[in-house]
N, CA, C and O atoms as CSV, one atom per row, in Angstrom:
chain,resi,resn,atom,element,x,y,z
A,1,MET,N,N,161.485,165.759,18.843
A,1,MET,CA,C,160.599,166.226,19.689
A,1,MET,C,C,159.370,165.348,19.594
A,1,MET,O,O,158.704,165.152,20.610
A,2,LYS,N,N,159.005,164.770,18.356
A,2,LYS,CA,C,158.039,163.914,18.153
A,2,LYS,C,C,158.187,162.519,19.027
A,2,LYS,O,O,157.348,161.947,19.722
A,3,LYS,N,N,159.417,162.218,18.768
A,3,LYS,CA,C,159.724,161.016,19.636
A,3,LYS,C,C,159.556,161.085,21.059
A,3,LYS,O,O,159.012,160.160,21.662
A,4,ILE,N,N,160.037,162.248,21.721
A,4,ILE,CA,C,159.887,162.416,23.007
A,4,ILE,C,C,158.422,162.447,23.502
A,4,ILE,O,O,158.024,161.857,24.507
A,5,LEU,N,N,157.699,163.176,22.711
A,5,LEU,CA,C,156.288,163.337,23.003
A,5,LEU,C,C,155.461,161.956,22.651
A,5,LEU,O,O,154.399,161.735,23.234
A,6,SER,N,N,155.877,161.228,21.882
A,6,SER,CA,C,155.334,159.806,21.596
A,6,SER,C,C,155.859,158.867,22.852
A,6,SER,O,O,155.065,158.050,23.318
A,7,ILE,N,N,156.924,158.955,23.294
A,7,ILE,CA,C,157.393,158.187,24.480
A,7,ILE,C,C,156.523,158.584,25.696
A,7,ILE,O,O,155.997,157.742,26.424
A,8,PHE,N,N,156.414,159.824,25.858
A,8,PHE,CA,C,155.550,160.256,27.174
A,8,PHE,C,C,153.968,159.840,26.982
A,8,PHE,O,O,153.255,159.574,27.950
A,9,VAL,N,N,153.568,159.819,25.811
A,9,VAL,CA,C,152.158,159.457,25.441
A,9,VAL,C,C,152.122,157.978,25.671
A,9,VAL,O,O,151.141,157.476,26.219
A,10,LEU,N,N,153.117,157.269,25.290
A,10,LEU,CA,C,153.132,155.730,25.555
A,10,LEU,C,C,153.128,155.419,26.873
A,10,LEU,O,O,152.312,154.605,27.306
A,11,LEU,N,N,154.181,156.124,27.801
A,11,LEU,CA,C,154.300,155.787,29.071
A,11,LEU,C,C,152.906,156.309,29.892
A,11,LEU,O,O,152.542,155.667,30.877
A,12,PHE,N,N,152.253,157.328,29.509
A,12,PHE,CA,C,151.044,157.887,30.138
A,12,PHE,C,C,150.075,156.515,29.948
A,12,PHE,O,O,149.520,156.049,30.944
A,13,ILE,N,N,149.906,155.908,28.658
A,13,ILE,CA,C,148.953,154.720,28.478
A,13,ILE,C,C,149.305,153.654,29.440
A,13,ILE,O,O,148.456,153.146,30.173
A,14,ILE,N,N,150.662,153.282,29.442
A,14,ILE,CA,C,151.013,152.155,30.123
A,14,ILE,C,C,150.560,152.434,31.768
A,14,ILE,O,O,149.991,151.584,32.453
A,15,ILE,N,N,150.863,153.532,32.151
A,15,ILE,CA,C,150.593,153.889,33.676
A,15,ILE,C,C,149.245,153.830,33.883
A,15,ILE,O,O,148.845,153.407,34.967
A,16,THR,N,N,148.396,154.209,32.961
A,16,THR,CA,C,147.005,154.386,33.095
A,16,THR,C,C,146.336,152.923,33.144
A,16,THR,O,O,145.448,152.545,33.909
A,17,LEU,N,N,146.931,152.263,32.224
A,17,LEU,CA,C,146.309,150.782,32.078
A,17,LEU,C,C,146.698,149.858,33.353
A,17,LEU,O,O,146.009,148.924,33.765
A,18,THR,N,N,147.901,150.281,33.887
A,18,THR,CA,C,148.368,149.623,35.111
A,18,THR,C,C,147.563,150.103,36.293
A,18,THR,O,O,147.297,149.326,37.210
A,19,ALA,N,N,147.229,151.170,36.297
A,19,ALA,CA,C,146.466,151.696,37.452
A,19,ALA,C,C,145.051,150.997,37.416
A,19,ALA,O,O,144.520,150.574,38.443
A,20,CYS,N,N,144.504,150.908,36.226
A,20,CYS,CA,C,143.161,150.473,36.160
A,20,CYS,C,C,143.055,149.038,36.474
A,20,CYS,O,O,142.068,148.580,37.050
A,21,ASN,N,N,144.109,148.285,36.086
A,21,ASN,CA,C,144.315,146.863,36.544
A,21,ASN,C,C,144.406,146.791,37.943
A,21,ASN,O,O,143.770,145.896,38.499
A,22,LYS,N,N,144.973,147.444,38.511
A,22,LYS,CA,C,145.113,147.627,40.156
A,22,LYS,C,C,143.727,147.804,40.540
A,22,LYS,O,O,143.183,146.949,41.239
A,23,GLU,N,N,143.143,148.775,40.169
A,23,GLU,CA,C,141.907,149.108,40.901
A,23,GLU,C,C,140.772,148.025,40.595
A,23,GLU,O,O,139.865,147.861,41.411
A,24,ASN,N,N,140.823,147.388,39.572
A,24,ASN,CA,C,139.908,146.196,39.267
A,24,ASN,C,C,140.373,144.931,40.036
A,24,ASN,O,O,139.581,144.027,40.302
A,25,SER,N,N,141.660,144.896,40.378
A,25,SER,CA,C,142.087,143.827,41.225
A,25,SER,C,C,141.655,143.987,42.681
A,25,SER,O,O,141.280,143.064,43.404
A,26,ILE,N,N,141.766,145.439,43.064
A,26,ILE,CA,C,141.317,145.737,44.440
A,26,ILE,C,C,139.877,145.486,44.629
A,26,ILE,O,O,139.425,144.860,45.587
A,27,GLY,N,N,139.127,146.034,43.613
A,27,GLY,CA,C,137.662,145.780,43.717
A,27,GLY,C,C,137.308,144.502,43.807
A,27,GLY,O,O,136.374,144.253,44.570
A,28,GLN,N,N,137.902,143.459,43.122
A,28,GLN,CA,C,137.627,141.990,43.094
A,28,GLN,C,C,137.981,141.533,44.435
A,28,GLN,O,O,137.225,140.704,44.941
A,29,ASN,N,N,139.109,141.971,45.172
A,29,ASN,CA,C,139.432,141.547,46.397
A,29,ASN,C,C,138.419,142.085,47.447
A,29,ASN,O,O,138.030,141.348,48.353
A,30,ASN,N,N,138.012,143.311,47.332
A,30,ASN,CA,C,136.913,143.826,48.364
A,30,ASN,C,C,135.723,143.267,48.197
A,30,ASN,O,O,134.979,143.191,49.174
A,31,ASN,N,N,135.290,142.745,46.878
A,31,ASN,CA,C,133.987,141.900,46.748
A,31,ASN,C,C,134.196,140.546,47.378
A,31,ASN,O,O,133.310,140.055,48.077
A,32,GLU,N,N,135.340,139.925,47.155
A,32,GLU,CA,C,135.642,138.701,47.862
A,32,GLU,C,C,135.286,138.742,49.340
A,32,GLU,O,O,134.430,138.049,49.889
A,33,VAL,N,N,136.186,139.795,49.988
A,33,VAL,CA,C,136.058,140.189,51.368
A,33,VAL,C,C,134.639,140.327,51.747
A,33,VAL,O,O,134.139,139.650,52.646
A,34,ASN,N,N,133.940,141.272,51.008
A,34,ASN,CA,C,132.559,141.514,51.367
A,34,ASN,C,C,131.795,140.199,51.227
A,34,ASN,O,O,131.024,139.898,52.138
A,35,ASN,N,N,131.925,139.415,50.214
A,35,ASN,CA,C,131.073,138.237,50.213
A,35,ASN,C,C,131.335,137.296,51.532
A,35,ASN,O,O,130.423,136.776,52.174
A,36,GLN,N,N,132.514,137.186,51.783
A,36,GLN,CA,C,132.786,136.371,52.890
A,36,GLN,C,C,132.134,136.990,54.377
A,36,GLN,O,O,131.619,136.242,55.208
A,37,THR,N,N,132.235,138.302,54.538
A,37,THR,CA,C,131.639,138.646,55.652
A,37,THR,C,C,130.197,138.663,55.624
A,37,THR,O,O,129.557,138.565,56.671
A,38,LYS,N,N,129.544,138.802,54.300
A,38,LYS,CA,C,128.136,138.896,54.350
A,38,LYS,C,C,127.608,137.388,54.319
A,38,LYS,O,O,126.395,137.182,54.279
A,39,GLN,N,N,128.432,136.444,54.336
A,39,GLN,CA,C,127.833,135.108,54.373
A,39,GLN,C,C,127.200,134.698,55.769
A,39,GLN,O,O,127.868,134.644,56.801
A,40,ILE,N,N,126.199,134.490,55.715
A,40,ILE,CA,C,125.420,134.220,57.010
A,40,ILE,C,C,125.766,132.856,57.589
A,40,ILE,O,O,125.844,131.841,56.898
A,41,VAL,N,N,125.940,132.892,58.714
A,41,VAL,CA,C,126.472,131.573,59.332
A,41,VAL,C,C,125.323,130.755,60.040
A,41,VAL,O,O,124.418,131.396,60.573
A,42,LYS,N,N,125.308,129.580,60.070
A,42,LYS,CA,C,124.397,128.912,60.752
A,42,LYS,C,C,124.690,128.628,62.119
A,42,LYS,O,O,123.754,128.181,62.782
A,43,LYS,N,N,125.851,128.801,62.713
A,43,LYS,CA,C,126.154,128.401,63.962
A,43,LYS,C,C,127.361,129.272,64.326
A,43,LYS,O,O,128.304,129.347,63.538
A,44,LEU,N,N,127.367,129.949,65.515
A,44,LEU,CA,C,128.365,130.798,66.116
A,44,LEU,C,C,128.688,130.196,67.475
A,44,LEU,O,O,127.767,129.686,68.112
A,45,GLU,N,N,130.028,130.216,68.012
A,45,GLU,CA,C,130.507,129.939,69.106
A,45,GLU,C,C,131.117,131.140,69.654
A,45,GLU,O,O,132.141,131.594,69.144
A,46,ILE,N,N,130.521,131.720,70.723
A,46,ILE,CA,C,130.992,132.989,71.323
A,46,ILE,C,C,131.561,132.584,72.588
A,46,ILE,O,O,130.785,132.210,73.468
A,47,TYR,N,N,132.930,132.606,72.828
A,47,TYR,CA,C,133.383,131.999,74.032
A,47,TYR,C,C,134.272,133.307,74.642
A,47,TYR,O,O,135.098,133.942,73.986
A,48,TYR,N,N,133.904,133.556,76.052
A,48,TYR,CA,C,134.746,134.616,76.765
A,48,TYR,C,C,135.586,133.730,77.613
A,48,TYR,O,O,135.043,133.000,78.442
A,49,PHE,N,N,137.008,133.751,77.442
A,49,PHE,CA,C,137.810,133.102,78.394
A,49,PHE,C,C,138.458,133.976,79.371
A,49,PHE,O,O,138.810,135.130,79.128
A,50,HIS,N,N,138.593,133.396,80.438
A,50,HIS,CA,C,139.239,134.170,81.534
A,50,HIS,C,C,139.985,133.229,82.495
A,50,HIS,O,O,139.834,132.008,82.453
A,51,ARG,N,N,140.837,133.888,83.408
A,51,ARG,CA,C,141.669,133.104,84.470
A,51,ARG,C,C,140.686,133.255,85.645
A,51,ARG,O,O,139.679,133.962,85.607
A,52,THR,N,N,141.104,132.483,86.737
A,52,THR,CA,C,140.405,132.384,88.047
A,52,THR,C,C,140.597,133.727,88.612
A,52,THR,O,O,139.588,134.276,89.055
A,53,ALA,N,N,141.686,134.333,88.671
A,53,ALA,CA,C,141.704,135.752,89.272
A,53,ALA,C,C,141.686,136.750,88.032
A,53,ALA,O,O,142.423,136.748,87.046
A,54,ARG,N,N,140.681,137.568,88.342
A,54,ARG,CA,C,140.370,138.610,87.217
A,54,ARG,C,C,140.375,139.905,87.806
A,54,ARG,O,O,139.956,140.097,88.947
A,55,CYS,N,N,140.899,140.931,86.970
A,55,CYS,CA,C,140.976,142.258,87.336
A,55,CYS,C,C,139.527,142.928,86.982
A,55,CYS,O,O,138.609,142.292,86.465
A,56,TYR,N,N,139.471,144.120,87.291
A,56,TYR,CA,C,138.248,144.849,87.037
A,56,TYR,C,C,137.773,144.820,85.493
A,56,TYR,O,O,136.657,144.471,85.108
A,57,SER,N,N,138.795,145.236,84.725
A,57,SER,CA,C,138.551,145.063,83.157
A,57,SER,C,C,137.962,143.830,82.808
A,57,SER,O,O,136.877,143.765,82.229
A,58,CYS,N,N,138.735,142.701,83.186
A,58,CYS,CA,C,138.383,141.269,82.680
A,58,CYS,C,C,136.809,141.038,83.235
A,58,CYS,O,O,135.978,140.491,82.511
A,59,LYS,N,N,136.542,141.423,84.347
A,59,LYS,CA,C,135.375,141.090,84.945
A,59,LYS,C,C,134.326,141.929,84.204
A,59,LYS,O,O,133.265,141.373,83.920
A,60,THR,N,N,134.509,143.167,83.875
A,60,THR,CA,C,133.585,144.149,83.129
A,60,THR,C,C,133.319,143.620,81.937
A,60,THR,O,O,132.129,143.453,81.670
A,61,ILE,N,N,134.336,143.232,80.944
A,61,ILE,CA,C,134.173,142.629,79.655
A,61,ILE,C,C,133.331,141.352,79.704
A,61,ILE,O,O,132.500,141.090,78.834
A,62,GLY,N,N,133.578,140.581,80.745
A,62,GLY,CA,C,132.894,139.236,80.746
A,62,GLY,C,C,131.180,139.617,81.242
A,62,GLY,O,O,130.245,138.879,80.931
A,63,GLN,N,N,131.023,140.809,81.999
A,63,GLN,CA,C,129.815,141.051,82.395
A,63,GLN,C,C,129.071,141.590,81.187
A,63,GLN,O,O,127.938,141.203,80.901
A,64,TYR,N,N,129.808,142.588,80.416
A,64,TYR,CA,C,129.081,143.135,79.293
A,64,TYR,C,C,128.699,142.171,78.254
A,64,TYR,O,O,127.577,142.207,77.749
A,65,VAL,N,N,129.668,141.235,77.886
A,65,VAL,CA,C,129.335,140.259,76.926
A,65,VAL,C,C,128.116,139.226,77.488
A,65,VAL,O,O,127.212,138.829,76.752
A,66,LYS,N,N,128.208,138.958,78.530
A,66,LYS,CA,C,127.100,137.984,79.047
A,66,LYS,C,C,125.720,138.848,79.056
A,66,LYS,O,O,124.687,138.286,78.692
A,67,GLU,N,N,125.698,139.941,79.388
A,67,GLU,CA,C,124.338,140.750,79.373
A,67,GLU,C,C,123.962,140.844,77.867
A,67,GLU,O,O,122.746,140.788,77.687
A,68,VAL,N,N,124.737,140.977,76.709
A,68,VAL,CA,C,124.274,141.152,75.420
A,68,VAL,C,C,123.828,139.771,75.081
A,68,VAL,O,O,122.749,139.675,74.496
A,69,MET,N,N,124.482,138.708,75.355
A,69,MET,CA,C,124.181,137.319,74.969
A,69,MET,C,C,122.742,137.071,75.646
A,69,MET,O,O,121.871,136.482,75.005
A,70,GLU,N,N,122.535,137.484,76.813
A,70,GLU,CA,C,121.457,136.921,77.521
A,70,GLU,C,C,120.310,137.842,77.292
A,70,GLU,O,O,119.168,137.389,77.362
A,71,GLU,N,N,120.522,139.118,77.020
A,71,GLU,CA,C,119.339,140.131,76.544
A,71,GLU,C,C,118.944,140.091,75.215
A,71,GLU,O,O,117.755,140.241,74.934
A,72,LYS,N,N,119.921,139.878,74.223
A,72,LYS,CA,C,119.642,139.864,72.856
A,72,LYS,C,C,119.586,138.488,72.236
A,72,LYS,O,O,118.872,138.369,71.240
A,73,TYR,N,N,120.154,137.571,72.627
A,73,TYR,CA,C,120.253,136.369,71.844
A,73,TYR,C,C,119.801,135.019,72.537
A,73,TYR,O,O,120.215,133.907,72.209
A,74,GLU,N,N,118.838,135.296,73.600
A,74,GLU,CA,C,118.459,134.122,74.228
A,74,GLU,C,C,117.828,132.985,73.299
A,74,GLU,O,O,118.018,131.782,73.480
A,75,GLU,N,N,117.083,133.511,72.326
A,75,GLU,CA,C,116.379,132.492,71.496
A,75,GLU,C,C,117.377,131.829,70.627
A,75,GLU,O,O,117.174,130.659,70.300
A,76,GLN,N,N,118.426,132.450,70.221
A,76,GLN,CA,C,119.405,131.772,69.453
A,76,GLN,C,C,120.211,130.804,70.262
A,76,GLN,O,O,120.570,129.748,69.740
A,77,ILE,N,N,120.518,131.087,71.486
A,77,ILE,CA,C,121.131,130.228,72.364
A,77,ILE,C,C,120.222,128.875,72.718
A,77,ILE,O,O,120.660,127.727,72.784
A,78,LYS,N,N,119.044,129.241,72.899
A,78,LYS,CA,C,118.097,128.088,72.979
A,78,LYS,C,C,117.916,127.176,71.787
A,78,LYS,O,O,117.628,125.989,71.938
A,79,ASN,N,N,118.077,127.698,70.674
A,79,ASN,CA,C,117.855,126.950,69.392
A,79,ASN,C,C,119.203,126.251,69.054
A,79,ASN,O,O,119.170,125.222,68.379
A,80,GLY,N,N,120.312,126.727,69.461
A,80,GLY,CA,C,121.468,125.986,69.368
A,80,GLY,C,C,122.370,126.883,68.160
A,80,GLY,O,O,123.521,126.614,67.813
A,81,ILE,N,N,121.746,127.711,67.772
A,81,ILE,CA,C,122.455,128.677,66.598
A,81,ILE,C,C,123.730,129.367,67.290
A,81,ILE,O,O,124.801,129.465,66.692
A,82,ILE,N,N,123.544,129.799,68.494
A,82,ILE,CA,C,124.720,130.384,69.300
A,82,ILE,C,C,125.031,129.447,70.609
A,82,ILE,O,O,124.178,129.093,71.422
A,83,ASP,N,N,126.351,129.136,70.647
A,83,ASP,CA,C,126.755,128.438,71.725
A,83,ASP,C,C,127.604,129.495,72.546
A,83,ASP,O,O,128.729,129.761,72.123
A,84,PHE,N,N,127.185,130.046,73.570
A,84,PHE,CA,C,127.817,131.034,74.290
A,84,PHE,C,C,128.288,130.533,75.699
A,84,PHE,O,O,127.478,130.120,76.529
A,85,ARG,N,N,129.635,130.588,75.928
A,85,ARG,CA,C,130.114,130.160,77.233
A,85,ARG,C,C,131.265,131.050,77.843
A,85,ARG,O,O,132.047,131.675,77.127
A,86,GLU,N,N,131.305,131.059,79.121
A,86,GLU,CA,C,132.346,131.753,79.813
A,86,GLU,C,C,133.098,130.707,80.280
A,86,GLU,O,O,132.591,129.829,80.977
A,87,LEU,N,N,134.447,130.709,79.918
A,87,LEU,CA,C,135.425,129.510,80.317
A,87,LEU,C,C,136.707,129.871,81.069
A,87,LEU,O,O,137.470,130.721,80.610
A,88,ASN,N,N,136.938,129.273,82.150
A,88,ASN,CA,C,138.055,129.532,82.980
A,88,ASN,C,C,139.132,128.632,82.308
A,88,ASN,O,O,139.090,127.401,82.290
A,89,VAL,N,N,140.166,129.462,81.723
A,89,VAL,CA,C,141.285,128.590,81.094
A,89,VAL,C,C,142.171,127.832,81.969
A,89,VAL,O,O,142.940,126.976,81.530
A,90,GLU,N,N,142.072,128.139,83.216
A,90,GLU,CA,C,142.729,127.179,84.174
A,90,GLU,C,C,142.130,125.982,84.832
A,90,GLU,O,O,142.690,125.235,85.635
A,91,LEU,N,N,140.809,125.900,84.337
A,91,LEU,CA,C,140.244,124.535,84.852
A,91,LEU,C,C,140.609,123.481,83.944
A,91,LEU,O,O,140.685,123.762,82.748
A,92,PRO,N,N,140.835,122.356,84.317
A,92,PRO,CA,C,141.144,121.088,83.640
A,92,PRO,C,C,140.199,120.825,82.601
A,92,PRO,O,O,140.672,120.706,81.471
A,93,GLU,N,N,138.957,120.708,82.744
A,93,GLU,CA,C,138.009,120.423,81.919
A,93,GLU,C,C,137.904,121.478,80.689
A,93,GLU,O,O,137.271,121.192,79.672
A,94,ASN,N,N,138.509,122.601,80.842
A,94,ASN,CA,C,138.413,123.726,79.934
A,94,ASN,C,C,139.824,123.735,78.956
A,94,ASN,O,O,139.967,124.469,77.978
A,95,LYS,N,N,140.710,122.860,79.396
A,95,LYS,CA,C,141.960,122.799,78.726
A,95,LYS,C,C,141.903,122.534,77.115
A,95,LYS,O,O,142.560,123.223,76.335
A,96,GLY,N,N,141.137,121.573,76.736
A,96,GLY,CA,C,141.056,121.451,75.201
A,96,GLY,C,C,140.566,122.398,74.454
A,96,GLY,O,O,141.083,122.661,73.368
A,97,ILE,N,N,139.573,123.006,74.886
A,97,ILE,CA,C,138.883,124.288,74.253
A,97,ILE,C,C,139.950,125.312,74.249
A,97,ILE,O,O,140.232,125.849,73.177
A,98,ALA,N,N,140.521,125.612,75.242
A,98,ALA,CA,C,141.450,126.841,75.445
A,98,ALA,C,C,142.541,126.618,74.368
A,98,ALA,O,O,142.947,127.544,73.666
A,99,ILE,N,N,143.021,125.279,74.266
A,99,ILE,CA,C,144.195,124.902,73.309
A,99,ILE,C,C,143.536,125.406,71.815
A,99,ILE,O,O,144.128,126.187,71.070
A,100,LYS,N,N,142.303,124.857,71.544
A,100,LYS,CA,C,141.850,124.996,70.286
A,100,LYS,C,C,141.724,126.517,69.793
A,100,LYS,O,O,141.970,126.904,68.651
A,101,TYR,N,N,141.330,127.242,70.780
A,101,TYR,CA,C,141.152,128.685,70.523
A,101,TYR,C,C,142.552,129.689,70.832
A,101,TYR,O,O,142.713,130.887,70.599
A,102,GLN,N,N,143.433,128.722,71.424
A,102,GLN,CA,C,144.720,129.539,71.752
A,102,GLN,C,C,144.533,130.560,72.704
A,102,GLN,O,O,145.191,131.597,72.618
A,103,ALA,N,N,143.654,130.373,73.660
A,103,ALA,CA,C,143.293,131.281,74.704
A,103,ALA,C,C,144.095,130.987,75.930
A,103,ALA,O,O,144.269,129.853,76.375
A,104,SER,N,N,144.583,132.119,76.457
A,104,SER,CA,C,145.366,131.969,77.742
A,104,SER,C,C,145.076,132.894,78.779
A,104,SER,O,O,145.814,132.968,79.762
A,105,GLY,N,N,144.054,133.618,78.648
A,105,GLY,CA,C,143.697,134.614,79.683
A,105,GLY,C,C,142.363,135.185,79.161
A,105,GLY,O,O,141.620,134.550,78.413
A,106,SER,N,N,142.108,136.470,79.625
A,106,SER,CA,C,140.828,137.088,79.259
A,106,SER,C,C,140.870,137.446,77.803
A,106,SER,O,O,141.730,138.166,77.295
A,107,SER,N,N,139.846,136.869,77.161
A,107,SER,CA,C,139.976,137.078,75.636
A,107,SER,C,C,138.351,136.715,75.150
A,107,SER,O,O,137.685,135.895,75.782
A,108,LEU,N,N,137.902,137.316,74.149
A,108,LEU,CA,C,136.637,137.042,73.625
A,108,LEU,C,C,137.063,136.469,72.198
A,108,LEU,O,O,137.765,137.084,71.394
A,109,PHE,N,N,136.554,135.254,72.017
A,109,PHE,CA,C,136.647,134.628,70.629
A,109,PHE,C,C,135.226,134.408,70.031
A,109,PHE,O,O,134.277,134.073,70.739
A,110,ILE,N,N,135.134,134.610,68.723
A,110,ILE,CA,C,133.882,134.296,67.956
A,110,ILE,C,C,134.311,133.279,66.777
A,110,ILE,O,O,135.183,133.576,65.960
A,111,ASN,N,N,133.732,132.257,66.768
A,111,ASN,CA,C,133.916,131.232,65.675
A,111,ASN,C,C,132.708,131.124,64.926
A,111,ASN,O,O,131.661,130.641,65.358
A,112,LYS,N,N,132.932,131.688,63.552
A,112,LYS,CA,C,131.760,131.479,62.619
A,112,LYS,C,C,131.950,129.995,61.980
A,112,LYS,O,O,132.939,129.755,61.288
A,113,ILE,N,N,131.178,129.228,62.183
A,113,ILE,CA,C,131.191,127.894,61.607
A,113,ILE,C,C,130.283,128.024,60.239
A,113,ILE,O,O,129.083,128.292,60.187
A,114,ILE,N,N,131.181,127.763,59.146
A,114,ILE,CA,C,130.485,128.000,57.725
A,114,ILE,C,C,130.855,126.827,57.171
A,114,ILE,O,O,132.047,126.525,57.236
A,115,ASP,N,N,129.928,125.942,56.525
A,115,ASP,CA,C,129.943,124.747,55.806
A,115,ASP,C,C,130.860,123.816,56.779
A,115,ASP,O,O,131.771,123.162,56.272
A,116,GLY,N,N,130.635,123.767,58.054
A,116,GLY,CA,C,131.395,122.790,59.007
A,116,GLY,C,C,132.668,123.134,59.203
A,116,GLY,O,O,133.383,122.302,59.760
A,117,LYS,N,N,133.157,124.227,58.859
A,117,LYS,CA,C,134.739,124.587,58.963
A,117,LYS,C,C,134.634,125.792,59.956
A,117,LYS,O,O,133.782,126.666,59.800
A,118,ASN,N,N,135.631,125.802,61.089
A,118,ASN,CA,C,135.881,126.785,61.938
A,118,ASN,C,C,136.490,128.043,61.216
A,118,ASN,O,O,137.326,127.998,60.313
A,119,ASN,N,N,135.939,129.160,61.759
A,119,ASN,CA,C,136.557,130.590,61.255
A,119,ASN,C,C,136.660,131.223,62.666
A,119,ASN,O,O,135.804,131.971,63.139
A,120,ILE,N,N,137.636,130.896,63.194
A,120,ILE,CA,C,137.978,131.505,64.828
A,120,ILE,C,C,138.676,132.795,64.633
A,120,ILE,O,O,139.699,132.934,63.963
A,121,GLU,N,N,138.013,133.781,65.305
A,121,GLU,CA,C,138.787,135.107,65.315
A,121,GLU,C,C,138.668,135.706,66.780
A,121,GLU,O,O,137.623,135.685,67.430
A,122,GLN,N,N,139.841,136.229,67.207
A,122,GLN,CA,C,139.718,136.846,68.595
A,122,GLN,C,C,139.271,138.274,68.572
A,122,GLN,O,O,139.821,139.035,67.776
A,123,ASP,N,N,138.429,138.667,69.281
A,123,ASP,CA,C,137.904,140.146,69.116
A,123,ASP,C,C,138.611,140.974,69.999
A,123,ASP,O,O,138.227,140.997,71.168
A,124,THR,N,N,139.616,141.691,69.648
A,124,THR,CA,C,140.390,142.627,70.577
A,124,THR,C,C,139.872,144.027,70.600
A,124,THR,O,O,140.259,144.863,71.417
A,125,ASN,N,N,139.065,144.232,69.758
A,125,ASN,CA,C,138.200,145.744,69.892
A,125,ASN,C,C,137.437,145.792,70.911
A,125,ASN,O,O,137.096,146.934,71.222
A,126,VAL,N,N,136.977,144.809,71.658
A,126,VAL,CA,C,136.335,144.933,73.024
A,126,VAL,C,C,137.064,145.591,74.187
A,126,VAL,O,O,136.471,146.099,75.138
A,127,TRP,N,N,138.319,145.553,74.060
A,127,TRP,CA,C,139.236,146.234,75.246
A,127,TRP,C,C,139.132,147.660,74.805
A,127,TRP,O,O,139.034,148.480,75.718
A,128,ARG,N,N,139.136,148.060,73.714
A,128,ARG,CA,C,139.300,149.360,73.351
A,128,ARG,C,C,137.830,150.220,73.753
A,128,ARG,O,O,137.814,151.433,73.963
A,129,LEU,N,N,136.717,149.404,73.807
A,129,LEU,CA,C,135.442,149.889,74.087
A,129,LEU,C,C,135.042,149.655,75.458
A,129,LEU,O,O,133.872,149.850,75.789
A,130,LEU,N,N,135.920,149.250,76.292
A,130,LEU,CA,C,135.596,148.834,77.563
A,130,LEU,C,C,135.035,149.968,78.475
A,130,LEU,O,O,134.199,149.714,79.342
A,131,SER,N,N,135.535,151.278,78.248
A,131,SER,CA,C,135.130,152.427,78.997
A,131,SER,C,C,133.680,152.923,78.756
A,131,SER,O,O,133.104,153.676,79.541
A,132,ASN,N,N,133.152,152.459,77.647
A,132,ASN,CA,C,131.756,152.828,77.249
A,132,ASN,C,C,130.892,151.626,77.012
A,132,ASN,O,O,131.044,150.896,76.033
A,133,GLU,N,N,130.019,151.449,77.896
A,133,GLU,CA,C,129.244,150.251,78.038
A,133,GLU,C,C,128.251,150.173,76.681
A,133,GLU,O,O,128.049,149.146,76.032
A,134,VAL,N,N,127.767,151.295,76.447
A,134,VAL,CA,C,126.962,151.355,75.334
A,134,VAL,C,C,127.525,151.172,74.071
A,134,VAL,O,O,126.899,150.431,73.313
A,135,GLN,N,N,128.600,151.693,73.653
A,135,GLN,CA,C,129.442,151.383,72.537
A,135,GLN,C,C,129.659,150.022,72.501
A,135,GLN,O,O,129.380,149.363,71.499
A,136,PHE,N,N,130.225,149.444,73.694
A,136,PHE,CA,C,130.743,148.097,73.808
A,136,PHE,C,C,129.559,146.954,73.368
A,136,PHE,O,O,129.772,145.973,72.654
A,137,LYS,N,N,128.353,147.307,73.935
A,137,LYS,CA,C,127.179,146.449,73.707
A,137,LYS,C,C,126.741,146.645,72.118
A,137,LYS,O,O,126.536,145.680,71.382
A,138,ASP,N,N,126.634,147.944,71.716
A,138,ASP,CA,C,126.161,148.173,70.372
A,138,ASP,C,C,127.174,147.446,69.357
A,138,ASP,O,O,126.722,146.743,68.453
A,139,TYR,N,N,128.383,147.609,69.506
A,139,TYR,CA,C,129.411,146.939,68.789
A,139,TYR,C,C,129.313,145.368,68.691
A,139,TYR,O,O,129.433,144.819,67.596
A,140,LEU,N,N,129.104,144.694,69.781
A,140,LEU,CA,C,129.159,143.269,69.853
A,140,LEU,C,C,127.784,142.860,69.221
A,140,LEU,O,O,127.770,141.885,68.469
A,141,GLU,N,N,126.624,143.548,69.480
A,141,GLU,CA,C,125.525,143.169,68.923
A,141,GLU,C,C,125.383,143.252,67.298
A,141,GLU,O,O,124.879,142.405,66.561
A,142,ASN,N,N,125.958,144.487,66.947
A,142,ASN,CA,C,126.000,144.691,65.304
A,142,ASN,C,C,126.820,143.613,64.783
A,142,ASN,O,O,126.402,142.982,63.813
A,143,LYS,N,N,128.052,143.296,65.363
A,143,LYS,CA,C,128.908,142.055,64.828
A,143,LYS,C,C,128.221,140.882,64.853
A,143,LYS,O,O,128.214,140.198,63.830
A,144,ILE,N,N,127.586,140.481,65.917
A,144,ILE,CA,C,126.847,139.313,65.837
A,144,ILE,C,C,125.641,139.254,64.835
A,144,ILE,O,O,125.454,138.245,64.154
A,145,ASN,N,N,124.928,140.220,64.767
A,145,ASN,CA,C,123.739,140.351,63.907
A,145,ASN,C,C,124.359,140.281,62.460
A,145,ASN,O,O,123.697,139.668,61.623
A,146,SER,N,N,125.482,140.807,62.097
A,146,SER,CA,C,126.022,140.859,60.852
A,146,SER,C,C,126.245,139.299,60.428
A,146,SER,O,O,125.843,138.881,59.342
A,147,TYR,N,N,126.835,138.575,61.259
A,147,TYR,CA,C,127.071,137.156,61.026
A,147,TYR,C,C,125.928,136.407,60.948
A,147,TYR,O,O,125.940,135.464,60.157
A,148,LEU,N,N,124.824,136.643,61.674
A,148,LEU,CA,C,123.665,136.033,61.611
A,148,LEU,C,C,122.588,136.498,60.519
A,148,LEU,O,O,121.589,135.819,60.283
A,149,GLY,N,N,122.842,137.594,59.931
A,149,GLY,CA,C,122.124,138.227,59.036
A,149,GLY,C,C,120.975,138.751,59.473
A,149,GLY,O,O,120.051,138.700,58.662
A,150,ILE,N,N,120.744,139.261,60.558
A,150,ILE,CA,C,119.775,139.843,61.170
A,150,ILE,C,C,119.905,141.432,61.528
A,150,ILE,O,O,118.990,142.009,62.114
């Protein structure tokens, strides 16, 4: 009976230590992710790509993004901190940048340039927020502000 009890105690200790190590590892990974997202960027490229023919949703997203950029980030755009563009992927002059971003149609990309390195991400959440202009604009503004540290 003592042996069985000893085995259970030993197993309990091993399981507890394993769980603690996993929690510490997860905590370290979360801290690394938080440090990456908290890192303030010195330059943002915010590009809204589209095709020549656009549906209502594509036009609306483009309009919302443009309004946020012009209303909230005029100074950062003038100072070169933010490079905002609407780009038609079907035009020959935009082919290179469309390839770089792997854009083929209506899409919003944000490139956080950190230490001279591109950190390109496509933001698909904007499609989910399309039906609510206020939520859409708040979401985009909060995201940009977090990258700029404001």
